N, C-alpha and C positions, 0 to 999 in steps of 0.2 A: 503493499499500500504506500503512495506517494503521499508525503506530508507537506502540505502547503505552510511554509515558515514565513509566510508575508506577514501574517497578521504576530505572531511573535515577533518579527522584527519591528513591526509599528509601536508595541506596546513598551521594545526596548527603546526606543527613540523615545517616545512619549515619556516614560519614565525617566530619560536620563536628561531631559531639558529640564523636568521638573525638579531635579536635584541638582541642576547648574542652576537653576533661579533659587532655589534655597542657598545654596552656596552664597549666593551674590548677595543677597539679602541679608544675611547673618553677617559676611565679612564687612559692607556696609555700615552696620550698627556694631561692631568691635569697640572696645575701647582700648585702643593701644597700649596707653599707660596699665590699665589693668584689666586685662580680657576676661571673660565671663569662662569658666571651665565648661558649661553647660553650651555655651555656644560655639566652642572649640570641637566639644565633641559632637556637636550636631552638625559642624562642616566637616568633621573627619567620617562621619558615617554616610554623607553624601557621597563623597568622594570614594570612599570605600565601595558603594552600593554601583557605581557607575563603574569602576575597576571590574568587578566582580562581574557585573552583567556583561559588559565589553568583553571579557574573556571567554565568557560562556558562549558567546556567539562569534568568536572568532576574531574580532576587532582587536588585532595584538598592538596598533598603533595607538588606540585609543587607553586599551589596558595599561601599556608600560610609561604613557605620558601621566596617566593618571594614579600610577603606582610612586612614581618619584615625586608627584605632590604631595600623596597621600604619607610617603616617609617622611618630609618636609613638616607636616601638619601634626604628625604623631610627635614627632620631639619637640614641637610647641605645645602641644596639648600637655605633656609629661614635664612639661618647665625644662626640658633640656637647654633649650633655646629662648631667650627672650622674644616675643613677639613685635617687631620694628614696623614702621611705615612701608619700607621699600619691600617687605614680605607680604602685605596686603597687596601693594601695585601689584606683584609678580601672581599672588593668587588671583586677582582678577583677570588680568592678562590671559592667565593660565584656561579660566572658565571662557573667555574669548575664544581663545584657541580650540577648546574642546566643544566647543559648540558648533565653531566653522567644520571641524573633525567630522561631527554629528550629520552637519548639512552634507559634507561631502558622500558621506556611506548613503544617504539617500540622495545621490544622483543631482544634489546643487550647489555645484561649486567644486574647486579645488583648493587645498591646503599647499602652502607653499612649504617643502621639507627644511629648508632653511630656517624658517620660522618654530617649527616643532623643534629643529635643534638647538637653537636659540634659548627657545623657553626652559626646555628640559637643562641645555647647560646652566643657566641661570638659578633654576630650584636645586640643582646639585650643590652649586656654589654655597646658597643659602644654607641648604642643610648640613654642608661640611664646615660652615662658618663658627667657630667655637668665642668668638670676641662678644658674646653676651653670655655671661655665666648667670646663673640662676642659682640664688642662695639657698632656697626654702622649696626643693623639688616637690611637686604636687603627690607624684609615684616615686618613693625612692626604691633603687634597686633590689630587686630580689636577691638573698643571698643565698647562697647552696647550701644545702641541707643533707643531711644522711639519706640514705636509700631504703624506702620501707621496706619489709620482708613480705614478699608475698604477692605484690602490685607493682612492684618496680617505678614505684613514682618518688619523684624528686620533690622534697620538702618545699614549699613557696609557689608550685607549680599549681596549674588547677587541670582537673580530669573532666571529660565531659563524656557521656553516654550518648551518642547521635543515633537516633532511628528515624528512618525516611523511606517513603516510597516516590522515586522519581518519574518524571513524566516520561513519555514514550519518546519524545524530543530530545530531552536533555539524555537520555539512558542510550540511543543511539547516534546520536551527535557527540558534540566533544563538550555539553555543558557538564556530564555526571564526570569526565577524567580532570576537567581544570578545575571543577571543585575539588576533587582528591588530592590532587599537586596543590592546592590552595592550603589544606589541610596539611599537608607532609611540610608544606613550607613555614607552617605556626608553630609545629612541635613534632612529638611523636603519635604517629598514627597506627592503629591496631583493627582490621576488618576482621570483626567478629561474625557475622553472616551476610553474606551475599546470595544473589540469586544463582540457578542452575546455569550452565554455561549454554544450556539452549534457550534461554531467557533473554539472551539480550540484553542482559542488565538490569531488564524490567523485572521488578518485584522488591522483596523486603530486605533493606540494607539496616544493618548495626554494626558503628564504628565507634571504637574509644580514642579520645585524643588527649595527651597531656599537651599541655602548652600553658606558657606565659600569658599570653593573650586572655583576653575575656569573653565571653559569647558574641559580642556584638562583632567582635570580627570574621564572622561568618555566618549569622543568622540570616543577614540579608542573601548571601549566595544560597544557603540552603531553601529557604521560602522562593526562591525563584526557581530552581531546578523542580523541586518535589511538588506533587500533585498536589491539588489546592489543600490546604489543611493536614496534609498525611505527612507530616516530620513532628518529631518531637528531641527534644534536647536536656537530659536532666545532668545538672553537675554533682560530680561525686564528691564525698567527704574526705578532704587528703589531710594527713595528721600536719599540724603545724606547731609553733610553739606554745600556742595554749593548752594544745592536747597534750604535750608532753610535761606541759607543768603541771597539770590537774590530774592528767594520767586516768580517768574514770574510766576510759574506754579504748580500744585497740582497734584498728581500722584494716589491720592484715589478719589474712587468714592462717598463717604461718604464726606458732606459739612464741610470745615475748621473751626476750632475754631475760626480762627485769618484769614481775606482774606489776603494771602499772595501776591496777585497780584497786590497792591498799585491801585486799581480799574482800570487798564488798560482791565483785563480779567472777566469773570463772571467764579466761578467757576463750574464744573462738578457736576451737582447735581444727585439725585436717577433717574432711569430710567422715574419712574412716574411723576417725576415733571419737564420733558425735555420740556412740550409745555408751563407750565405755566414760565419756567425759558425765554423761548422765548418771550411769552407776555412781561415780566418785562423789557427785553432787549430791545424790539420793543419800549416800552412807555419813558422808559427813559434810553437814550443812555449813557450808562455809560463806553462804549470804544471811546467816542470821536470822532465819526465817522471813528473810522480805522475799523469795522467790521460789516458786516450785517449778521441780524438773518438767520438761514436757512430756508427757504420756508418749510409750512407744508403739508403733505399727509395725507388720511385718514388714522385714528388711532393714531394720534397724535405723529408721529416719524417723525422728521424732515428729509427731501429728501437732499440727497446730491447730487449739482448742478453735471450735466453729465460733464462740462468741468472743475471740480474742479481738477482732477488729470491732466487735462491737461495745465493748467491756472491757478495757485495756487495764488488766491486774498489776502491770508494770507501770503504771504511775506514768505513761509516754515514753518510758525510755525503752522499750522495744517494739519492734514494729515485726509483721509475722514474716514468715521466709516467702520473699517474693520470687514469681515467675522469673523467666528470658526477661521477658519484656514487664513493667513495674504493672500491678492492676490499676483499673480505674481509681477502686478503694485508697491504694497509697496516693495515687497521684491527687486525690482532691481532699484527704485528710492530712497527710503527711504525719503520722503516728510516729514516726521514727525522728522525726525533725533533723532527719540527715545522717544521723549519729551513726549508721549501721552502713555498710556495704552489703548489696545484694549476694546472696550464697548460690548465685544461678548457677556459676562455670562448675564447681564442685558437684551439685547435684545433677548436671549434664552428663558430665564423667563418669556417674556411678552409675547412670542410665535410669534412677529414678524418675525424671521426667522427661518428654520427647523434647528432643531439639526442634527448633523452627525449622519446617521443612524449606530449604533453598527454592524448590519450585514454586511456592505459594507466591500468588502476589495480592491475597487479600490484605487489606488493610488492618493490622493489629488494633485491638480496642482500646489499646492505650494511646496509639498515635490519635490524639484529638483533635479537632478541627482547629484552625490558627484562632478563632475567638475564644474557643477554651482553653487554649494551652494560654494564652495571654494573661488569663484569670489562673493559672496553676501555679500551685505554691514553689513548683521547682524553678518556674520561670519570673513571677514577680511576687513572691511570699504568700501568706494566706490570701487565698480569694476571697474576693469581695462579693457579697450578694448582690446581685443584678448588672454585676459589672460588665460583663458580656452582651446581656441584652440591653443596656443603654449605650453602648459603643457605635459609634455612627460606621455606616457600612454605603457604598456606593459601587457601580458598575461604569465599565468606558462602553460608551457606545458613540460609533461614528456620526457624525453630521449631516451625513447623508439620511441617516434612520432617521433622525430628529425630523429633519426636513419633511421626508417623506410623510412621518406621524403628523404635522402642522398642515400639509399641504390636505391631506384626507379629512382632519377638523373644518378646514376652512371648507371643502367640498361641502360639510356636514350643514356649518353655519348655514352655507347660502341653500341645500336643500329644505333646510328648516325654515329660513324666509320664504322659501316657494311656496312651501306647503301652507304656512300661512297667510299668506297671499290670496293662492287660489282657495283657501278654505273660505276667506272673507267674501270672495266674489262670487261662488256659487252658492253657499249656504248663507241666505240672507237669514238671520234669526236663528242662527245655529242652535242647537241644544247646547245649555250650560256645561254638561260634561265634557264636551268637546273642544269648548274652548276654555275652559281649566286644562285639559290637557295638552292644548297647543301650548297654553302659557308654560304649563310646568315642562313641557320640552324646551320652550325657549332658554327656561333659564337652567335647565341641565346642560344645552348645547352651549350657553354662555359658560359656566362652571366649568366644562369642561374645555372650551379654548383657552381658558385664563390658565387652566393647570396646564396644558400642553405648552403653551406660552413660555409659562414659568421655565421648562425644562431648559430651553435656548438662552435664559437669563444667566448673566456670569458678573462677579463683581468687578466694579471697577480697578479693585486692587491689583488683578491682573495686569492692567496696564500702567497704574500708579507706581507700582513695584521697579519698574525700567528707570524713572528719572531720578533717585537719588543717584545712580553711576553715572548719569548722563548728566548732573549739577556738580556731582566731585569731579570728573573727568575736565570738563569745560570749563570750570571756575580755576584751578588748577592752571590750566592751558592759560587764561586770562589775566592769571595774578590778582583775581578777586576772591575773596571771602563771603561765601555764600552759604545760609542754610536753607534748605527745602523743607515746609510744615505740609501736611498733608492731612485730610480729612475728610469725612464721607466714603472711606474706602471701601464701605460694603454696601455701598448704593450700588445696584443690579441694572444693567442692561442687556440687550439682546445681542449674543454673541457675534451676530455678521457687524452689529455697529460697533463693538470692542477691538474687533480685529483693524476696523477702518477708520479711528478714531486714534489709534496710536501714532501714526504720522503728523496729522496735523498738530496734537498735541506736544510731540516732541519739538517741532517747531518754535510753537509758542514759546515754549520753555526755553530754547536756545535763543529766541528773539529777548527775552525778559534778562537772559545772562549778558547777550552781548548790547544789546542798547539800553537796556534798563539800570540795571547796577551799577553804580559808578566805582572805580576803583577806592583802595581804603584810603589812602591820602585825599582823594576829593570828598569823600565823605564825613570825614572828620574834620575838614576844610568848611561843611555845611553845616556843621554842628549834629552830624549823622551817627551811629552806631558804624565803625568799621566793617562789622559784618551785616551784610544785605540778607532781604529775607523775601524768598520767593514762595507763594502759597497756592496748593494745588487742593481744591475743594469741590465735591460732587455730593447732589444733592436733588429731589426732587419736586418739581412742582407743577401740582396741575396733573396734566397726561404727558410731561415732558421730563427730561432729566437736564439737569442745568448744572454745565462743569465751568469754575473760574480759574483762570490764571492770573495771578496776581503778584506786584513787587512793590517795593518801596524806594523804587530807584529815583530818573531824574525825570520822569516824566517825557509825556509826548510834545517835542517845539513844535509849536501850533506855526508860527514863521517860517522854519525852517520847513514843515511841509508845504505851505502855500508857494514858497519859494522853488521849490522843487518842483511842484505841480505846473507854475508857469513857465519853467523851462522845458517841460515837456511837452508844453503846448497843449495842457488841459485847461476847460472852462472854470475857473473859480473866480472867486470875487472874495475881499475881506467881510462881507457882512455873511458869510456863511459861518454857521452853526459850528460849534466844537467837534459835533458828532459827524457831520459832515467832512470838516476837514480831516479827522482822523480817520475817515474812511478810504480815504485818499490812499492811504498805504497799501488797500488791497487792490489797485490798481494794477495790473500787468508791469512788470519790470520798475517799478517805484521803489526808490529805496534812498533811506539819508544818510546811509554810513559814507565817511570822506573816504575811507581805503575800503579797497576790496581786498578781504582775504578768505580762508577757506571754511569761515566762519557764516560771513555775510558779506553784503553789499552788492551782491548782484540782482537784487531787485527780482527774484525767482521765487520766492518764498509763499510772501504772504496771500498772493492772488491764487497761488495753487490751495492754499489751506480753507480760504473762501469756498473755493469750486468744490473742494473734498468735501466739506460740511454741508454744502447746497444740494449735493449730490445725497446725502445721506438724510433729506427733509429738515436739514436744520438751518441755523445761522449763526452769527457771528456776533457782537456788539463789544464796543470800547469805551470805555471811561479813562480818563486821564488828567492827571494836576500835576502841572510845573513844580517839582522839589516835593512832590508827594509820593506820587508813582503811578503804576497804570494796572487797569483790569480788562480782561477780556473775558467776556463770559460768552459762552457757545452751548446752545439749547439745540436738542436734540429729541427727537421721539423717541418712546421706549421701545419701540419694534420697526423692524421695518414690512413686518406681515400683516401687520393691522394697523385700520387706519379710520379717525375720525375725520368723517368730510360731511360737505353738504352737497347735495344732488341737484343739479341746475339743469334747466332745457334750454337748449339753442335750436331754433329752429326744430327738427322732429329728432334731436338725437340729445341723450344724457349725458352729463361730463357730472365728474367729482371734483369738487374743489377743497383741499385739506382745510378744515375748521380752524388750525394753528394760525394759517395766513389771513382770515378774514376780520376786519376790524368792525364794519358796520354795513349796512344795505339800506337802500331807500330807492323810491320813484322820482326819475327827475323830472324837473318842469320844462316847457317848451322856452328854449332860448338859453338854460343853462350852460349848454355845450358850445364853445367856440372852437375854430376850423382855423386854425395857422398856416404858415404860406406854403407849408410842404405837405397840407392835407391832413396834416397830425390834429388831434381833438384834444381838448383838454377842457375839466371842468372845474369848477372853483367850489372849494368844500371848506368852510370855514376860515375863509381869507389865503387858502391854499389852493396852487392851479395844480391839480394833478392828471398825468395823460390818462388817455381813453383807451383802450383795446376792446374795440368791437370783437368779439369771440365768433361771430359766423363770417367775418369778413377775414379775420385770421385763419378759421380753416375749411373758409370757401363752402360755406354751407347757406341755404336759404333761410331767412329769416323770417319768424312769425309775422313780425311788422319792421318798417324800417323807420317808425316814428318812435324816437327816443323817449319820448312820455309815457309810452306804454311798455316800455320796458323795466329791468331792475338796475341798478347802479350796484356793482357790489366794490367795497374799497378794502385792498389788500396792503399789507405791509412787509414787503419781504426783502430781509437785511439793511433796513432803513428806507428803501425804496419804496415809496406809496404809488398805487395805481388805483384806477377804477377800472373794473371789466364788466361790459355792458352785456346783460345774458336777457333773454326771454321772460324767465321766472324761475321761481325758487319752488323746488319740489319737498325736500323734507331733508331731515339730517338721518345718516347712518353710519354702522361702523361697518366699512368694509375690508374685506380679504384681499390683499394688493398680489396682482399677477404679472410679471414682467413679458415686456412685447418683444425685447432684444432680441431673447432666443428665435423667435418665428419669424420677426418682423425688423426692418432697418428702424434706425431710432428715429423718432418723428420729433420737430423741435415743440415745445411747447406741451408735450406729454410724455410724463413719468411713467404709466403703467396702465393697467386696467383692471375691471372686477366686474365681477357678474353678482348682477342685483336681483330681487327677491323673484321677479319676473321672468328670470331666464336668460335677459337681455346684456348684453355688453356695456358696460361703461367706461369711456376712458378717463385716467386720473390726469388732471393737469397739474403741468410742472410752473407752479408760480413763481418761482425763482427767475425761470427761464422766460415767462413771460415777462416779467417786471423788467427784467433786461433789458427786453424789445422796446418796451416802452418808453423807458430811461433814455435808448441811441436814439429813438425816433423825436423825443423831446430836443435832446441836445443839437441835430442835424437840423432841425426848425427854428433852433436860436442863432 
């Protein structure tokens, strides 16, 4: 059977990208003078996860680069090296390189081998640097200790019993082999059980690892290669200084040279001596009556009382003799508190119990699901009631499937509207039960629509998280001191908008850094804090999301903008309002920068910002005050799939006008509309002359009447441009499902999409921003 690996590769790429984003966010939050150990550990775990997964899929370049990065991180988190700013810079650049390497493996670009070699050499040099000694290491080096009898465990090391069932892909590919190699690199590895040779490594595995590392060094990898939840790690009790000092128990299976129990307990002998030991204990009660010997069964093996697990007469000091795989009871209750090693190997050698069949591919009962294992005593101490039940869970679903579901729900909304309209037409005086049923169907359909739409909603923190890095790098390059403050990161926005708003916001942030925030000496001379502030805020307002980008910089220079506009031949006057003057910076090719740099000055940014925002059905506004600062406000619809609109009649056609652009509507009087020299029309509304757009002329449709007094004027506001649309009639207000036209038809000026009305007819959705732009250009030509 051929296995489709594409889905597994995609999961790897997505998870690695998430790990890199986590690393970058934590690195930017680090206090270099006093780094938080939890943050350092989290950064290390993210890098380690990438390395392990990359090795599993054979991406050796990624694995090797991350391994070098991991080594330096490990020395820092163990406080063998002190954290420095140049190290953080190297980590961030390494993250950029790893991101490029991921893109290259997905066929979206190439990576310069020289850049890889340069970063690796830099990381090695930093890791080898001993110039920053640490006085009090967080993790002192383990001291060598004696070798324990019977288990060959070095004191100070940690021993893990690892059980898992690998996925078929991992077992037959390189994943399992790479995982075993990784474990061998951590310490001494012993394979206690593995599937038969004809099973192609698919089946139950049991390993024993003795290492100086913790479980976090390999848990991510085992989770990746194992079947969903089919793995378990139990840390064995290893003798340490405390055990030797108190000596109540001995962890070895061989008899100790010196009785460490002070006569209270009999040490566990070899399996063949169990019966004789019991007889001795029966003859001479050296436990002072505290413990009774275990009763015998045939074969000389002490029988475990049935009630031992329920009524522990040993006051919790002893656990039942476990099977090769610890029982569910032991895993959940932890009766032995980890004080005793399982006596499984001797029992198997005696033939008292059957070993696990190597051909078996069933998952042992003790290998719990990941959710249960997270609450297991061997992984997180005593289990907490409800811990697993309260844990959040999620699944990965492709955007295409979500879009398909949204489209189907959209069709359901349309069908429900058609049914409602049809019932109203053919059932005059319909029964109350039918009316109530249709009303309930409408409510249920709307609830379903809102629930499905919420699936596409993402927190805007997905976009905001990239800007601390942008501010850090650019402020350093410009020689400025800047602090970024964000709020509203949990505000949700449609995934389609999230992906498209990132670039416009990035340019607004860069614009504030370059043009807004002054140099420290300039700010000090103006009586300001030398550290400038950029604020990034998101919140909901009505049916829209508002994103504000503000700074406490110099503000927009009104006179300089007007002078630049006159140089470029734009029609401007000193009587223009501040808002009108500031909007000039959105003109194509407009820039007030005195010098062209790689940051700004070419005039190709702000016009693209406005076009991109308009293409999302949004608009951008500017407020500024000289010496105080500037605020850019972006308003976007919550989603690109659903639209609140007003249906209007133009001739025999129905159009949808987005409600967010509508200011007011009225019926004009004869003589209100004036015609200019180039046949352009204007109408005066509250002292302001607005360009008139006659929609039946724009779309070449026969009008119901050519008398303006018989129609309706709808005043719109699109990005500060006011205009009046002449329509034949207003039909009503609707929430419509947007359908794209570009997939099947060419782009039509003035039309942004289409929808299906309740009667089954198609209605076109007006592109208000484009229509307002046409009206403005017509008015400028007439002037």
